[in-house]
Structure formats: C-alpha cells, structure tokens
PQR file with spaces between the fields and no chain letter, atoms N, CA, C, O and H, PARSE charges and radii, in Angstrom:
ATOM       1  N    UNK     1     117.485  120.737  161.275 -0.4000 1.5000
ATOM       2  CA   UNK     1     116.360  121.031  160.393 -0.0000 2.0000
ATOM       3  C    UNK     1     115.295  119.954  160.553  0.5500 1.7000
ATOM       4  O    UNK     1     115.610  118.776  160.720 -0.5500 1.4000
ATOM       5  N    UNK     2     114.038  120.366  160.500 -0.4000 1.5000
ATOM       6  CA   UNK     2     112.976  119.358  160.564 -0.0000 2.0000
ATOM       7  C    UNK     2     112.897  118.573  159.258  0.5500 1.7000
ATOM       8  O    UNK     2     113.204  119.107  158.192 -0.5500 1.4000
ATOM       9  H    UNK     2     113.782  121.323  160.364  0.4000 1.0000
ATOM      10  N    UNK     3     112.492  117.324  159.337 -0.4000 1.5000
ATOM      11  CA   UNK     3     112.334  116.501  158.149 -0.0000 2.0000
ATOM      12  C    UNK     3     113.652  115.932  157.673  0.5500 1.7000
ATOM      13  O    UNK     3     114.696  116.120  158.298 -0.5500 1.4000
ATOM      14  H    UNK     3     112.243  116.891  160.203  0.4000 1.0000
ATOM      15  N    UNK     4     113.583  115.229  156.548 -0.4000 1.5000
ATOM      16  CA   UNK     4     114.792  114.619  156.011 -0.0000 2.0000
ATOM      17  C    UNK     4     115.020  114.967  154.544  0.5500 1.7000
ATOM      18  O    UNK     4     115.861  114.357  153.884 -0.5500 1.4000
ATOM      19  H    UNK     4     112.735  115.076  156.040  0.4000 1.0000
ATOM      20  N    UNK     5     114.259  115.966  154.022 -0.4000 1.5000
ATOM      21  CA   UNK     5     114.436  116.416  152.647 -0.0000 2.0000
ATOM      22  C    UNK     5     114.530  117.941  152.633  0.5500 1.7000
ATOM      23  O    UNK     5     113.865  118.629  153.408 -0.5500 1.4000
ATOM      24  H    UNK     5     113.576  116.462  154.558  0.4000 1.0000
ATOM      25  N    UNK     6     115.382  118.457  151.721 -0.4000 1.5000
ATOM      26  CA   UNK     6     115.556  119.903  151.599 -0.0000 2.0000
ATOM      27  C    UNK     6     115.506  120.305  150.130  0.5500 1.7000
ATOM      28  O    UNK     6     115.676  119.480  149.232 -0.5500 1.4000
ATOM      29  H    UNK     6     115.921  117.898  151.091  0.4000 1.0000
ATOM      30  N    UNK     7     115.270  121.589  149.912 -0.4000 1.5000
ATOM      31  CA   UNK     7     115.348  122.190  148.582 -0.0000 2.0000
ATOM      32  C    UNK     7     116.584  123.067  148.578  0.5500 1.7000
ATOM      33  O    UNK     7     116.770  123.890  149.475 -0.5500 1.4000
ATOM      34  H    UNK     7     115.132  122.259  150.641  0.4000 1.0000
ATOM      35  N    UNK     8     117.427  122.895  147.574 -0.4000 1.5000
ATOM      36  CA   UNK     8     118.627  123.719  147.419 -0.0000 2.0000
ATOM      37  C    UNK     8     118.442  124.642  146.227  0.5500 1.7000
ATOM      38  O    UNK     8     117.992  124.211  145.166 -0.5500 1.4000
ATOM      39  H    UNK     8     117.276  122.227  146.845  0.4000 1.0000
ATOM      40  N    UNK     9     118.790  125.915  146.402 -0.4000 1.5000
ATOM      41  CA   UNK     9     118.794  126.827  145.272 -0.0000 2.0000
ATOM      42  C    UNK     9     119.833  127.917  145.495  0.5500 1.7000
ATOM      43  O    UNK     9     120.244  128.193  146.622 -0.5500 1.4000
ATOM      44  H    UNK     9     119.155  126.265  147.264  0.4000 1.0000
ATOM      45  N    UNK    10     120.241  128.522  144.403 -0.4000 1.5000
ATOM      46  CA   UNK    10     121.279  129.549  144.452 -0.0000 2.0000
ATOM      47  C    UNK    10     120.629  130.923  144.364  0.5500 1.7000
ATOM      48  O    UNK    10     119.759  131.158  143.525 -0.5500 1.4000
ATOM      49  H    UNK    10     119.908  128.298  143.487  0.4000 1.0000
ATOM      50  N    UNK    11     121.063  131.833  145.247 -0.4000 1.5000
ATOM      51  CA   UNK    11     120.587  133.207  145.256 -0.0000 2.0000
ATOM      52  C    UNK    11     121.817  134.096  145.222  0.5500 1.7000
ATOM      53  O    UNK    11     122.433  134.365  146.253 -0.5500 1.4000
ATOM      54  H    UNK    11     121.770  131.642  145.928  0.4000 1.0000
ATOM      55  N    UNK    12     122.168  134.549  144.027 -0.4000 1.5000
ATOM      56  CA   UNK    12     123.409  135.319  143.881 -0.0000 2.0000
ATOM      57  C    UNK    12     124.602  134.420  144.176  0.5500 1.7000
ATOM      58  O    UNK    12     124.776  133.385  143.531 -0.5500 1.4000
ATOM      59  H    UNK    12     121.668  134.330  143.189  0.4000 1.0000
ATOM      60  N    UNK    13     125.436  134.815  145.163 -0.4000 1.5000
ATOM      61  CA   UNK    13     126.600  134.015  145.554 -0.0000 2.0000
ATOM      62  C    UNK    13     126.280  133.048  146.687  0.5500 1.7000
ATOM      63  O    UNK    13     127.159  132.323  147.155 -0.5500 1.4000
ATOM      64  H    UNK    13     125.295  135.655  145.687  0.4000 1.0000
ATOM      65  N    UNK    14     125.020  133.035  147.131 -0.4000 1.5000
ATOM      66  CA   UNK    14     124.660  132.188  148.268 -0.0000 2.0000
ATOM      67  C    UNK    14     123.952  130.920  147.796  0.5500 1.7000
ATOM      68  O    UNK    14     123.234  130.935  146.796 -0.5500 1.4000
ATOM      69  H    UNK    14     124.307  133.624  146.751  0.4000 1.0000
ATOM      70  N    UNK    15     124.162  129.836  148.518 -0.4000 1.5000
ATOM      71  CA   UNK    15     123.456  128.592  148.306 -0.0000 2.0000
ATOM      72  C    UNK    15     122.465  128.447  149.454  0.5500 1.7000
ATOM      73  O    UNK    15     122.868  128.369  150.615 -0.5500 1.4000
ATOM      74  H    UNK    15     124.746  129.825  149.330  0.4000 1.0000
ATOM      75  N    UNK    16     121.174  128.410  149.138 -0.4000 1.5000
ATOM      76  CA   UNK    16     120.118  128.378  150.141 -0.0000 2.0000
ATOM      77  C    UNK    16     119.603  126.945  150.278  0.5500 1.7000
ATOM      78  O    UNK    16     119.345  126.268  149.284 -0.5500 1.4000
ATOM      79  H    UNK    16     120.847  128.473  148.195  0.4000 1.0000
ATOM      80  N    UNK    17     119.460  126.502  151.514 -0.4000 1.5000
ATOM      81  CA   UNK    17     118.923  125.180  151.807 -0.0000 2.0000
ATOM      82  C    UNK    17     117.705  125.363  152.709  0.5500 1.7000
ATOM      83  O    UNK    17     117.816  125.895  153.813 -0.5500 1.4000
ATOM      84  H    UNK    17     119.670  127.053  152.322  0.4000 1.0000
ATOM      85  N    UNK    18     116.516  124.911  152.221 -0.4000 1.5000
ATOM      86  CA   UNK    18     115.281  125.047  152.984 -0.0000 2.0000
ATOM      87  C    UNK    18     114.655  123.675  153.168  0.5500 1.7000
ATOM      88  O    UNK    18     114.680  122.854  152.252 -0.5500 1.4000
ATOM      89  H    UNK    18     116.426  124.479  151.324  0.4000 1.0000
ATOM      90  N    UNK    19     114.089  123.419  154.349 -0.4000 1.5000
ATOM      91  CA   UNK    19     113.398  122.138  154.527 -0.0000 2.0000
ATOM      92  C    UNK    19     112.166  122.086  153.637  0.5500 1.7000
ATOM      93  O    UNK    19     111.505  123.101  153.418 -0.5500 1.4000
ATOM      94  H    UNK    19     114.068  124.087  155.093  0.4000 1.0000
ATOM      95  N    UNK    20     111.860  120.893  153.124 -0.4000 1.5000
ATOM      96  CA   UNK    20     110.658  120.729  152.297 -0.0000 2.0000
ATOM      97  C    UNK    20     109.444  120.702  153.206  0.5500 1.7000
ATOM      98  O    UNK    20     109.459  120.093  154.276 -0.5500 1.4000
ATOM      99  H    UNK    20     112.397  120.068  153.301  0.4000 1.0000
ATOM     100  N    UNK    21     108.392  121.374  152.760 -0.4000 1.5000
ATOM     101  CA   UNK    21     107.152  121.386  153.515 -0.0000 2.0000
ATOM     102  C    UNK    21     106.455  120.044  153.353  0.5500 1.7000
ATOM     103  O    UNK    21     106.533  119.414  152.298 -0.5500 1.4000
ATOM     104  H    UNK    21     108.380  121.869  151.891  0.4000 1.0000
ATOM     105  N    UNK    22     105.775  119.614  154.406 -0.4000 1.5000
ATOM     106  CA   UNK    22     105.020  118.373  154.357 -0.0000 2.0000
ATOM     107  C    UNK    22     103.859  118.558  153.392  0.5500 1.7000
ATOM     108  O    UNK    22     103.088  119.509  153.519 -0.5500 1.4000
ATOM     109  H    UNK    22     105.712  120.125  155.263  0.4000 1.0000
ATOM     110  N    UNK    23     103.733  117.657  152.433 -0.4000 1.5000
ATOM     111  CA   UNK    23     102.643  117.739  151.476 -0.0000 2.0000
ATOM     112  C    UNK    23     101.378  117.170  152.100  0.5500 1.7000
ATOM     113  O    UNK    23     101.392  116.122  152.745 -0.5500 1.4000
ATOM     114  H    UNK    23     104.360  116.884  152.330  0.4000 1.0000
ATOM     115  N    UNK    24     100.297  117.887  151.890 -0.4000 1.5000
ATOM     116  CA   UNK    24      99.013  117.435  152.432 -0.0000 2.0000
ATOM     117  C    UNK    24      98.557  116.183  151.692  0.5500 1.7000
ATOM     118  O    UNK    24      98.742  116.063  150.481 -0.5500 1.4000
ATOM     119  H    UNK    24     100.286  118.738  151.366  0.4000 1.0000
ATOM     120  N    UNK    25      97.970  115.265  152.422 -0.4000 1.5000
ATOM     121  CA   UNK    25      97.416  114.066  151.813 -0.0000 2.0000
ATOM     122  C    UNK    25      96.065  114.417  151.199  0.5500 1.7000
ATOM     123  O    UNK    25      95.401  115.363  151.624 -0.5500 1.4000
ATOM     124  H    UNK    25      97.820  115.362  153.406  0.4000 1.0000
ATOM     125  N    UNK    26      95.672  113.647  150.202 -0.4000 1.5000
ATOM     126  CA   UNK    26      94.452  113.948  149.454 -0.0000 2.0000
ATOM     127  C    UNK    26      93.226  114.009  150.361  0.5500 1.7000
ATOM     128  O    UNK    26      92.433  114.945  150.259 -0.5500 1.4000
ATOM     129  H    UNK    26      96.211  112.878  149.856  0.4000 1.0000
ATOM     130  N    UNK    27      93.060  113.037  151.237 -0.4000 1.5000
ATOM     131  CA   UNK    27      91.883  113.044  152.112 -0.0000 2.0000
ATOM     132  C    UNK    27      91.877  114.241  153.045  0.5500 1.7000
ATOM     133  O    UNK    27      90.814  114.792  153.333 -0.5500 1.4000
ATOM     134  H    UNK    27      93.704  112.276  151.320  0.4000 1.0000
ATOM     135  N    UNK    28      93.043  114.654  153.524 -0.4000 1.5000
ATOM     136  CA   UNK    28      93.115  115.841  154.383 -0.0000 2.0000
ATOM     137  C    UNK    28      92.726  117.089  153.598  0.5500 1.7000
ATOM     138  O    UNK    28      92.040  117.967  154.123 -0.5500 1.4000
ATOM     139  H    UNK    28      93.907  114.207  153.291  0.4000 1.0000
ATOM     140  N    UNK    29      93.160  117.168  152.348 -0.4000 1.5000
ATOM     141  CA   UNK    29      92.817  118.309  151.502 -0.0000 2.0000
ATOM     142  C    UNK    29      91.319  118.334  151.214  0.5500 1.7000
ATOM     143  O    UNK    29      90.682  119.381  151.326 -0.5500 1.4000
ATOM     144  H    UNK    29      93.716  116.455  151.922  0.4000 1.0000
ATOM     145  N    UNK    30      90.759  117.189  150.845 -0.4000 1.5000
ATOM     146  CA   UNK    30      89.330  117.131  150.537 -0.0000 2.0000
ATOM     147  C    UNK    30      88.476  117.495  151.743  0.5500 1.7000
ATOM     148  O    UNK    30      87.404  118.079  151.589 -0.5500 1.4000
ATOM     149  H    UNK    30      91.277  116.338  150.754  0.4000 1.0000
ATOM     150  N    UNK    31      88.937  117.158  152.933 -0.4000 1.5000
ATOM     151  CA   UNK    31      88.177  117.468  154.148 -0.0000 2.0000
ATOM     152  C    UNK    31      88.100  118.975  154.391  0.5500 1.7000
ATOM     153  O    UNK    31      87.199  119.428  155.098 -0.5500 1.4000
ATOM     154  H    UNK    31      89.808  116.684  153.059  0.4000 1.0000
ATOM     155  N    UNK    32      89.005  119.752  153.834 -0.4000 1.5000
ATOM     156  CA   UNK    32      89.001  121.201  154.029 -0.0000 2.0000
ATOM     157  C    UNK    32      88.114  121.929  153.024  0.5500 1.7000
ATOM     158  O    UNK    32      87.828  123.112  153.208 -0.5500 1.4000
ATOM     159  H    UNK    32      89.736  119.383  153.260  0.4000 1.0000
ATOM     160  N    UNK    33      87.672  121.250  151.967 -0.4000 1.5000
ATOM     161  CA   UNK    33      86.877  121.894  150.923 -0.0000 2.0000
ATOM     162  C    UNK    33      85.408  121.969  151.316  0.5500 1.7000
ATOM     163  O    UNK    33      84.898  121.122  152.049 -0.5500 1.4000
ATOM     164  H    UNK    33      87.905  120.289  151.817  0.4000 1.0000
ATOM     165  N    UNK    34      84.744  123.001  150.812 -0.4000 1.5000
ATOM     166  CA   UNK    34      83.314  123.160  151.033 -0.0000 2.0000
ATOM     167  C    UNK    34      82.561  122.174  150.143  0.5500 1.7000
ATOM     168  O    UNK    34      83.028  121.859  149.049 -0.5500 1.4000
ATOM     169  H    UNK    34      85.159  123.689  150.216  0.4000 1.0000
ATOM     170  N    UNK    35      81.402  121.679  150.590 -0.4000 1.5000
ATOM     171  CA   UNK    35      80.613  120.777  149.742 -0.0000 2.0000
ATOM     172  C    UNK    35      80.117  121.487  148.481  0.5500 1.7000
ATOM     173  O    UNK    35      79.867  122.692  148.494 -0.5500 1.4000
ATOM     174  H    UNK    35      81.022  121.935  151.479  0.4000 1.0000
ATOM     175  N    UNK    36      79.981  120.736  147.409 -0.4000 1.5000
ATOM     176  CA   UNK    36      79.480  121.286  146.149 -0.0000 2.0000
ATOM     177  C    UNK    36      77.970  121.169  146.140  0.5500 1.7000
ATOM     178  O    UNK    36      77.426  120.069  146.248 -0.5500 1.4000
ATOM     179  H    UNK    36      80.185  119.756  147.398  0.4000 1.0000
ATOM     180  N    UNK    37      77.297  122.290  146.015 -0.4000 1.5000
ATOM     181  CA   UNK    37      75.832  122.330  146.063 -0.0000 2.0000
ATOM     182  C    UNK    37      75.215  122.272  144.668  0.5500 1.7000
ATOM     183  O    UNK    37      74.023  121.996  144.536 -0.5500 1.4000
ATOM     184  H    UNK    37      77.738  123.183  145.928  0.4000 1.0000
ATOM     185  N    UNK    38      76.008  122.530  143.619 -0.4000 1.5000
ATOM     186  CA   UNK    38      75.493  122.577  142.251 -0.0000 2.0000
ATOM     187  C    UNK    38      75.071  121.190  141.775  0.5500 1.7000
ATOM     188  O    UNK    38      75.671  120.180  142.144 -0.5500 1.4000
ATOM     189  H    UNK    38      76.977  122.755  143.726  0.4000 1.0000
ATOM     190  N    UNK    39      74.029  121.162  140.950 -0.4000 1.5000
ATOM     191  CA   UNK    39      73.604  119.908  140.344 -0.0000 2.0000
ATOM     192  C    UNK    39      74.495  119.635  139.132  0.5500 1.7000
ATOM     193  O    UNK    39      74.744  120.524  138.317 -0.5500 1.4000
ATOM     194  H    UNK    39      73.542  121.983  140.650  0.4000 1.0000
ATOM     195  N    UNK    40      74.960  118.418  139.029 -0.4000 1.5000
ATOM     196  CA   UNK    40      75.809  118.060  137.900 -0.0000 2.0000
ATOM     197  C    UNK    40      74.926  117.705  136.699  0.5500 1.7000
ATOM     198  O    UNK    40      73.896  117.051  136.865 -0.5500 1.4000
ATOM     199  H    UNK    40      74.758  117.697  139.691  0.4000 1.0000
ATOM     200  N    UNK    41      75.318  118.127  135.493 -0.4000 1.5000
ATOM     201  CA   UNK    41      74.508  117.827  134.311 -0.0000 2.0000
ATOM     202  C    UNK    41      74.592  116.341  133.950  0.5500 1.7000
ATOM     203  O    UNK    41      75.547  115.654  134.312 -0.5500 1.4000
ATOM     204  H    UNK    41      76.155  118.658  135.358  0.4000 1.0000
ATOM     205  N    UNK    42      73.578  115.861  133.234 -0.4000 1.5000
ATOM     206  CA   UNK    42      73.580  114.490  132.741 -0.0000 2.0000
ATOM     207  C    UNK    42      74.465  114.460  131.491  0.5500 1.7000
ATOM     208  O    UNK    42      74.038  114.890  130.420 -0.5500 1.4000
ATOM     209  H    UNK    42      72.802  116.419  132.940  0.4000 1.0000
ATOM     210  N    UNK    43      75.671  113.961  131.622 -0.4000 1.5000
ATOM     211  CA   UNK    43      76.630  113.992  130.516 -0.0000 2.0000
ATOM     212  C    UNK    43      76.278  112.989  129.420  0.5500 1.7000
ATOM     213  O    UNK    43      76.810  113.078  128.314 -0.5500 1.4000
ATOM     214  H    UNK    43      76.018  113.612  132.493  0.4000 1.0000
ATOM     215  N    UNK    44      75.383  112.026  129.712 -0.4000 1.5000
ATOM     216  CA   UNK    44      74.981  111.035  128.712 -0.0000 2.0000
ATOM     217  C    UNK    44      73.751  111.485  127.919  0.5500 1.7000
ATOM     218  O    UNK    44      73.340  110.803  126.980 -0.5500 1.4000
ATOM     219  H    UNK    44      74.951  111.953  130.611  0.4000 1.0000
ATOM     220  N    UNK    45      73.173  112.600  128.280 -0.4000 1.5000
ATOM     221  CA   UNK    45      71.967  113.073  127.604 -0.0000 2.0000
ATOM     222  C    UNK    45      72.259  113.328  126.133  0.5500 1.7000
ATOM     223  O    UNK    45      73.227  114.006  125.788 -0.5500 1.4000
ATOM     224  H    UNK    45      73.506  113.154  129.043  0.4000 1.0000
ATOM     225  N    UNK    46      71.405  112.772  125.266 -0.4000 1.5000
ATOM     226  CA   UNK    46      71.554  112.991  123.826 -0.0000 2.0000
ATOM     227  C    UNK    46      72.476  111.995  123.144  0.5500 1.7000
ATOM     228  O    UNK    46      72.602  112.031  121.920 -0.5500 1.4000
ATOM     229  H    UNK    46      70.619  112.221  125.547  0.4000 1.0000
ATOM     230  N    UNK    47      73.131  111.101  123.891 -0.4000 1.5000
ATOM     231  CA   UNK    47      74.009  110.103  123.283 -0.0000 2.0000
ATOM     232  C    UNK    47      73.212  108.868  122.884  0.5500 1.7000
ATOM     233  O    UNK    47      72.186  108.558  123.489 -0.5500 1.4000
ATOM     234  H    UNK    47      73.029  111.072  124.886  0.4000 1.0000
ATOM     235  N    UNK    48      73.688  108.173  121.870 -0.4000 1.5000
ATOM     236  CA   UNK    48      73.064  106.927  121.464 -0.0000 2.0000
ATOM     237  C    UNK    48      73.339  105.862  122.515  0.5500 1.7000
ATOM     238  O    UNK    48      74.337  105.943  123.231 -0.5500 1.4000
ATOM     239  H    UNK    48      74.522  108.425  121.379  0.4000 1.0000
ATOM     240  N    UNK    49      72.456  104.854  122.616 -0.4000 1.5000
ATOM     241  CA   UNK    49      72.720  103.792  123.578 -0.0000 2.0000
ATOM     242  C    UNK    49      73.970  103.001  123.201  0.5500 1.7000
ATOM     243  O    UNK    49      74.346  102.929  122.031 -0.5500 1.4000
ATOM     244  H    UNK    49      71.646  104.789  122.034  0.4000 1.0000
ATOM     245  N    UNK    50      74.601  102.413  124.210 -0.4000 1.5000
ATOM     246  CA   UNK    50      75.794  101.617  123.966 -0.0000 2.0000
ATOM     247  C    UNK    50      75.458  100.333  123.231  0.5500 1.7000
ATOM     248  O    UNK    50      74.365   99.789  123.390 -0.5500 1.4000
ATOM     249  H    UNK    50      74.295  102.472  125.160  0.4000 1.0000
ATOM     250  N    UNK    51      76.390   99.849  122.431 -0.4000 1.5000
ATOM     251  CA   UNK    51      76.218   98.564  121.751 -0.0000 2.0000
ATOM     252  C    UNK    51      76.457   97.446  122.754  0.5500 1.7000
ATOM     253  O    UNK    51      77.293   97.571  123.649 -0.5500 1.4000
ATOM     254  H    UNK    51      77.278  100.291  122.302  0.4000 1.0000
ATOM     255  N    UNK    52      75.714   96.347  122.599 -0.4000 1.5000
ATOM     256  CA   UNK    52      75.968   95.164  123.426 -0.0000 2.0000
ATOM     257  C    UNK    52      77.221   94.474  122.884  0.5500 1.7000
ATOM     258  O    UNK    52      77.294   94.138  121.702 -0.5500 1.4000
ATOM     259  H    UNK    52      75.035   96.245  121.872  0.4000 1.0000
ATOM     260  N    UNK    53      78.186   94.270  123.746 -0.4000 1.5000
ATOM     261  CA   UNK    53      79.449   93.651  123.355 -0.0000 2.0000
ATOM     262  C    UNK    53      79.570   92.329  124.073  0.5500 1.7000
ATOM     263  O    UNK    53      79.396   92.261  125.290 -0.5500 1.4000
ATOM     264  H    UNK    53      78.126   94.542  124.706  0.4000 1.0000
ATOM     265  N    UNK    54      79.866   91.283  123.335 -0.4000 1.5000
ATOM     266  CA   UNK    54      80.092   89.973  123.933 -0.0000 2.0000
ATOM     267  C    UNK    54      81.576   89.660  123.869  0.5500 1.7000
ATOM     268  O    UNK    54      82.192   89.731  122.806 -0.5500 1.4000
ATOM     269  H    UNK    54      80.008   91.339  122.347  0.4000 1.0000
ATOM     270  N    UNK    55      82.129   89.323  124.985 -0.4000 1.5000
ATOM     271  CA   UNK    55      83.553   88.989  125.045 -0.0000 2.0000
ATOM     272  C    UNK    55      83.748   87.499  125.065  0.5500 1.7000
ATOM     273  O    UNK    55      84.883   87.026  125.115 -0.5500 1.4000
ATOM     274  H    UNK    55      81.628   89.266  125.849  0.4000 1.0000
C-alpha cells in the first residue's frame, strides 16, 4: 500500500483498510483558487476611534 497511514472501517462482516489520501498543503490549495475580484467593505466604517493606551 502507498503511504504509511490507513483508515480502517467495518462494512458488514468485512474489515476494510484503505490508504489515507495525501492532504493538500495550504499554499497548494490557495494556488488553485481563482482571484477574488470583489471589493472588500471598510469594516471600521462608523466605529469610534480607538482609545490611546499606554502600557
């Protein structure tokens, strides 16, 4: 079997063992997505200004 991890499950009287599929890495997944053309809203619009905090 390819890989070194499997999924085991029972189907009736049978015990099924399947190799785990390789999980896609985040950067590989993001590279397959289409670019977002929509303009994002200003989420701070209408909020009061932040207080100055001294630490």
